[in-house]
Residue, then its C-alpha position, 0 to 999 in steps of 0.5 A: x509797766x512792770x516789764x519796762x521797769x524790769x528791763x531798766x533794772x536789768x540794764x542798770x545792773x549790767x551797766x554798774x557791773x561794766x563800770x565797776x570792772x573798768x574802774x577796778x582795772x584802773x585802780x580807782x576802786x578797792x576790792x571792797x568797793x568792787x565786791x559791793x558794786x558786784x553785789x548791787x549789780x546782782x541785786x538789780x539784775x535779779x530784781x529786774x528779772x523777777x519783775x519781768x517774769x509773767x505770773x500764771x493766773x490764780x486759776x492755773x496755779x490752783x489747777x496745777x496744785x490739784x493735779x499731782x494729788x489726783x494723779x497719785x490715787 
């Protein structure tokens, strides 16, 4: 479910960016509106990217933290 939602958010961010660029070329959007739409598109894109990323199980994260401390001895 999280992967589908993440993919949808990334696609929405790309679509907003594409539409904002087209609207700015025609003069329908001011510079402030373009900046705001780019910010919204970036937030959607990176939120979707964070949702799509797989997290390691807790046991792997604990082992990863323990290994560098033992290697330094």
